[in-house]
C-alpha positions as CSV (number, residue, x, y, z in Angstrom):
1,M,127.2,155.6,166.2
2,A,124.7,153.1,166.8
3,S,126.3,151.0,169.4
4,A,129.6,151.8,171.5
5,L,133.1,149.6,170.3
6,G,134.4,148.2,173.6
7,R,137.1,145.8,173.6
8,D,136.7,143.7,176.9
9,S,135.3,141.0,175.4
10,E,135.5,139.0,172.3
11,I,132.9,140.5,169.3
12,F,131.6,140.5,166.3
13,R,129.7,144.0,165.3
14,V,128.6,145.7,162.3
15,V,128.7,149.3,162.9
16,T,126.6,152.0,160.6
17,D,127.7,155.0,159.4
18,E,124.8,157.5,159.5
19,R,126.4,160.1,157.3
20,N,127.2,162.2,160.8
21,P,127.6,159.9,163.0
22,D,129.9,160.2,166.4
23,I,132.8,158.9,165.7
24,S,134.7,159.5,169.1
25,L,134.6,155.7,170.0
26,L,136.5,154.7,166.6
27,L,138.9,157.7,166.7
28,H,139.6,156.0,170.8
29,L,140.4,152.5,169.0
30,F,143.2,154.5,166.8
31,S,144.8,156.8,169.6
32,S,144.8,153.9,172.3
33,A,147.4,152.0,169.3
34,S,150.4,151.6,172.1
35,S,152.6,149.7,169.2
36,R,151.6,148.8,165.6
37,I,148.2,150.4,163.3
38,D,148.5,148.2,159.9
39,C,146.2,149.5,157.1
40,C,145.4,148.4,153.8
41,I,143.3,151.4,152.2
42,N,141.6,150.6,148.8
43,Q,141.1,153.9,148.0
44,L,143.2,156.5,149.1
45,L,141.7,159.5,148.4
46,T,140.4,162.0,150.4
47,S,136.7,161.7,151.3
48,D,133.5,163.1,152.2
49,V,132.6,160.0,154.2
50,S,133.8,160.3,158.2
51,Y,134.7,157.1,158.9
52,M,136.9,157.3,155.5
53,K,138.2,161.0,156.4
54,M,138.5,160.1,160.0
55,L,141.0,157.1,158.5
56,T,143.1,159.5,156.3
57,D,143.1,162.6,158.7
58,F,144.4,160.5,161.7
59,L,147.4,158.6,160.1
60,S,148.6,161.4,157.8
61,R,149.1,163.6,161.3
62,L,150.0,161.2,163.6
63,D,153.0,161.8,165.7
64,N,153.6,159.2,168.6
65,R,156.9,157.4,167.3
66,A,156.7,154.7,169.5
67,V,153.9,153.7,167.0
68,K,155.1,152.1,164.1
69,V,152.5,152.4,160.9
70,R,152.3,150.2,158.1
71,V,149.5,151.4,154.9
72,V,149.3,149.3,151.6
73,T,147.6,151.1,148.8
74,N,147.4,151.9,145.4
75,V,150.0,155.1,144.7
76,K,148.7,157.1,141.7
77,K,149.1,160.5,140.2
78,A,145.8,161.6,141.9
79,N,146.7,160.8,145.3
80,L,149.9,162.5,145.6
81,E,149.5,164.8,148.3
82,L,148.2,162.6,150.6
83,C,151.0,159.8,150.2
84,R,153.3,162.4,150.5
85,K,151.7,163.1,154.2
86,L,151.5,159.8,155.4
87,M,155.2,158.7,154.3
88,K,156.1,161.3,157.0
89,H,154.5,159.5,160.0
90,S,154.3,155.9,158.5
91,E,155.7,153.0,156.6
92,L,153.9,153.3,152.6
93,H,153.8,150.5,150.2
94,H,152.1,150.6,146.9
95,M,150.5,147.6,145.0
96,D,147.7,147.5,142.3
97,G,144.3,146.2,142.7
98,I,143.5,146.3,146.5
99,A,140.1,144.9,147.4
100,G,139.0,146.2,150.7
101,T,140.0,148.5,152.7
102,F,140.9,147.4,156.6
103,C,143.0,148.1,159.8
104,I,144.7,146.4,162.5
105,I,145.3,147.5,165.6
106,D,148.0,145.8,167.7
107,E,147.4,143.0,166.3
108,S,144.7,142.6,168.4
109,T,141.5,144.7,167.1
110,Y,140.3,144.6,163.6
111,L,138.3,147.1,161.4
112,C,137.2,146.7,158.1
113,F,135.2,149.4,155.9
114,I,132.8,148.0,154.0
115,E,130.8,150.2,151.3
116,G,127.7,150.6,151.2
117,A,125.3,150.7,147.7
118,G,123.4,153.1,146.6
119,S,125.0,156.9,144.8
120,Q,124.9,158.2,148.6
121,K,128.2,157.4,149.8
122,S,128.2,155.3,153.3
123,Y,130.3,152.9,154.8
124,Q,129.4,149.9,157.7
125,L,132.3,149.4,160.1
126,L,132.9,145.7,160.6
127,Y,134.7,145.4,164.1
128,S,136.3,142.5,166.2
129,N,138.4,141.9,168.1
130,N,138.1,137.9,167.8
131,P,141.9,136.4,168.6
132,S,141.8,134.3,165.9
133,F,140.5,136.0,163.1
134,V,142.2,139.2,164.0
135,Q,145.2,136.7,163.8
136,M,143.9,135.3,160.4
137,Q,143.7,139.0,158.9
138,Q,147.0,139.6,160.1
139,Y,148.2,136.6,158.4
140,L,146.8,138.4,155.4
141,F,148.4,142.0,155.6
142,E,151.7,140.7,156.1
143,N,151.1,138.6,152.8
144,L,150.0,142.1,150.7
145,A,152.9,144.0,152.3
146,G,155.4,141.2,151.5
147,R,154.5,141.8,147.9
148,A,154.0,145.5,147.7
149,V,157.0,147.7,146.5
150,P,157.9,150.5,148.6
151,A,155.7,153.5,148.2
152,K,159.3,155.9,146.9
153,E,159.5,153.7,144.1
154,K,156.2,154.2,142.9
155,L,156.6,157.9,143.0
156,K,159.8,157.8,141.0
157,E,158.4,155.5,137.9
158,I,155.6,158.1,138.7
159,A,157.4,160.7,137.8
160,K,159.4,159.4,135.3
161,S,156.8,158.5,133.4
162,S,155.1,162.2,133.3
163,Q,158.0,163.4,131.3
164,S,160.9,162.0,129.0
165,E,164.2,162.6,130.1
166,Y,166.1,166.2,129.5
167,L,169.2,167.9,130.5
168,D,168.9,171.6,130.1
169,T,171.4,173.9,130.8
170,I,170.1,177.0,132.7
171,E,172.3,180.6,132.0
172,D,170.1,183.0,134.2
173,P,171.2,182.6,138.3
174,R,168.4,183.8,139.5
175,E,165.9,181.1,138.1
176,A,168.5,178.0,138.7
177,V,168.0,179.4,142.9
178,K,164.4,179.2,142.2
179,L,164.3,176.0,140.7
180,A,166.5,174.9,143.5
181,K,164.5,176.0,146.5
182,N,161.5,174.4,144.2
183,L,162.9,171.2,144.3
184,I,163.6,171.0,147.5
185,L,159.8,172.0,148.9
186,S,158.7,169.0,145.8
187,A,160.4,166.4,147.7
188,T,158.7,163.6,148.7
189,F,161.3,161.4,150.4
190,E,164.9,162.4,150.0
191,V,167.0,165.4,149.6
192,L,170.5,165.0,148.6
193,V,173.0,168.2,148.5
194,I,176.7,168.4,148.1
195,F,178.4,171.9,148.8
196,S,181.9,171.9,147.3
197,T,182.8,174.7,149.6
198,A,182.1,175.8,152.7
199,N,181.1,179.7,151.8
200,S,178.4,178.3,149.2
201,F,177.2,176.1,152.2
202,H,176.9,179.9,154.3
203,R,175.7,181.3,151.1
204,A,172.7,179.1,150.9
205,E,171.7,179.6,154.8
206,R,171.6,183.4,154.2
207,G,169.2,182.3,151.1
208,H,167.1,180.7,152.9
209,I,168.4,177.1,151.3
210,L,168.5,175.3,154.7
211,D,165.2,176.9,156.0
212,M,163.5,175.0,152.7
213,L,165.5,172.1,153.7
214,D,164.0,172.4,157.1
215,E,160.6,172.1,155.7
216,T,161.0,169.0,153.4
217,R,162.6,167.4,157.0
218,D,159.8,168.4,158.4
219,R,156.9,166.9,156.3
220,G,159.4,163.6,157.0
221,A,161.8,163.5,154.0
222,S,165.1,162.9,154.4
223,V,167.8,165.3,154.4
224,K,171.6,164.8,154.0
225,I,174.4,166.8,152.8
226,L,177.5,167.4,152.3
227,V,180.4,170.0,153.0
228,R,183.4,170.5,151.8
229,A,185.4,172.1,154.8
230,D,189.6,171.8,155.0
231,S,189.7,173.5,158.8
232,E,188.4,172.4,161.9
233,S,186.9,176.3,162.3
234,G,186.1,175.6,159.1
235,R,183.7,172.9,160.4
236,E,182.9,174.4,163.6
237,A,181.2,177.4,161.6
238,V,178.9,175.0,159.9
239,R,178.1,172.7,162.8
240,K,177.2,176.3,164.7
241,V,175.0,177.2,161.4
242,L,172.8,174.1,161.5
243,K,172.2,173.6,165.2
244,K,169.8,175.7,163.9
245,H,168.6,173.4,161.8
246,E,168.5,170.2,163.8
247,G,167.6,167.2,162.2
248,I,169.5,167.5,158.8
249,N,172.3,165.5,158.8
250,V,175.6,166.5,157.7
251,N,178.9,165.2,157.1
252,F,182.1,166.6,156.2
253,T,185.1,166.2,153.1
254,G,188.4,167.0,152.9
255,R,188.5,166.5,149.0
256,P,188.5,168.8,146.7
257,F,186.0,168.9,143.8
258,K,186.7,169.1,140.4
259,N,184.3,171.9,140.0
260,Q,183.0,174.9,142.4
261,A,179.1,173.9,142.7
262,M,176.2,173.0,144.3
263,I,174.3,169.5,143.6
264,F,171.2,168.7,144.7
265,V,169.4,165.2,144.0
266,V,166.0,164.6,145.0
267,D,163.9,161.9,145.0
268,Q,166.9,160.0,142.8
269,T,164.8,161.6,140.2
270,F,165.9,165.3,139.5
271,S,169.5,166.9,139.7
272,L,170.5,170.1,139.7
273,E,174.1,171.2,139.5
274,V,174.1,175.0,140.4
275,Q,177.6,176.5,139.1
276,I,180.0,178.8,140.9
277,G,181.0,181.6,139.1
278,D,182.5,183.7,142.3
279,D,182.9,181.7,145.8
280,E,183.6,185.0,146.9
281,S,180.5,186.7,147.1
282,R,178.2,186.4,149.8
283,D,175.3,186.6,147.8
284,L,174.1,183.1,146.5
285,V,172.4,184.9,143.3
286,E,175.6,186.8,142.9
287,A,177.9,184.2,143.3
288,T,176.2,181.6,140.5
289,A,176.6,180.9,136.9
290,K,175.1,178.4,134.7
291,S,173.7,175.9,136.0
292,T,172.6,172.2,134.8
293,Y,169.3,170.2,135.4
294,S,167.9,166.9,135.0
295,N,166.1,164.0,134.9
296,S,168.6,161.3,132.9
297,E,168.8,158.1,134.7
298,T,173.0,158.8,133.7
299,A,172.9,162.2,135.0
300,L,170.9,161.1,138.7
301,F,173.1,157.9,138.7
302,A,176.7,159.6,138.7
303,Q,175.4,162.4,140.6
304,Y,174.2,160.1,143.5
305,S,176.7,157.2,143.4
306,M,179.4,160.2,143.7
307,F,177.4,161.4,147.3
308,E,177.1,158.2,148.4
309,N,180.9,157.2,148.0
310,L,182.2,160.9,149.6
311,W,179.2,160.0,152.6
312,I,180.6,156.7,153.4
313,Q,184.1,157.8,152.8
314,A,183.2,161.0,155.6
315,E,181.8,158.3,157.9
316,I,185.3,156.3,158.0
317,E,186.8,159.4,158.5
318,R,184.9,160.7,161.2
319,Q,185.0,157.3,163.1
320,N,188.9,157.7,162.3
321,S,189.2,161.0,164.1
322,I,187.0,160.0,166.9
323,R,189.4,156.7,167.8
324,Q,192.2,159.4,167.0
325,A,190.8,161.8,170.0
326,Y,190.2,158.8,172.6
327,F,193.7,157.3,172.2
328,H,195.2,161.1,172.4
329,I,193.2,161.2,175.5
330,F,194.6,158.4,177.4
331,R,198.3,159.1,175.8
332,G,199.7,161.2,178.0
333,A,197.4,159.3,181.2
334,N,200.8,157.7,182.3
335,L,198.5,154.8,183.5
336,K,200.4,152.4,185.3
337,D,200.0,148.5,184.7
338,E,198.4,146.7,188.0
339,V,198.1,143.3,188.5
340,Y,195.0,141.9,191.1
341,D,195.4,138.8,192.5
342,R,192.9,136.9,194.5
343,K,192.8,133.7,195.9
344,W,189.0,132.4,195.4
345,S,187.9,129.6,197.4
346,V,184.4,127.3,197.3
347,K,183.4,129.1,200.6
348,D,183.8,132.4,199.5
349,D,181.7,131.7,196.4
350,Q,179.1,130.1,198.0
351,Q,179.1,133.4,200.7
352,G,178.4,135.8,197.5
353,R,175.5,134.0,195.8
354,G,174.2,134.1,199.3
355,Q,174.2,137.6,199.8
């Protein structure tokens, strides 16, 4: 790096990438962010060019929950894996036709990556902490972010455009279980699971499906499961298992399902309904009957709506049970009504203020 970067004085500076520069000071600027990093990235691709590689690597690995990261870029098939990594730690947005790459750190430091000419890819770095200039660039970013769409919407569009609608029946239990695991591991932002019986939940745990849900959650996806359990002992057994899988959101329902099944809805794009043939079996494959796999919007809407409705109902029931438990605690306390009476004077009030 040609010269040191500082945040002490208001400056504009251009730093040239010499193919193998010392980027430690640049990395320090990103690492020192205390509240926000906003980036607009023209080409979100893994690159050998040091500045761009450092930027994408840093953003995809950032694990500081105190720092809010927003990225606007062009989401496409070529960068899906990198987008999934970024979504773990950032709020990712899609916009077509983005030109230029710049970042703003804590609304006070501006960095712009300027691509050099010639066949050999190189970059210059425009750096500034001039308040008026940075404020103007922050305004530009807010406009871009306001017009961009959430990356998950673009990812759904890409997934749907890559194949026509289908509704497949899977007769082989092993293939159905394998597909369920592959779908979970491929999830980008959301996995919803319904276990229509408590036994199906425990079979899934023994079959390592919960371990895979953990992996997906660790990549930044939201994981929610809904379990039908009639008794408190059954619910407690589920909670005990989930202590080993912290981060998975669970709710319970006592409502019976029309069919016994495990239902997976992944990224609001794919649904898999795994029918249960023998609910008494301890083995996941042996308990599985035929399954239905689909990306049909009609099937997805039905499964997604069912999950959301049951989840809301379960939340209401959970809140009601908490209130009932609270009132039960005090019901037998034989609390007495007590009235406190005191005559206040101006003198008392003045003394209280003086203390």
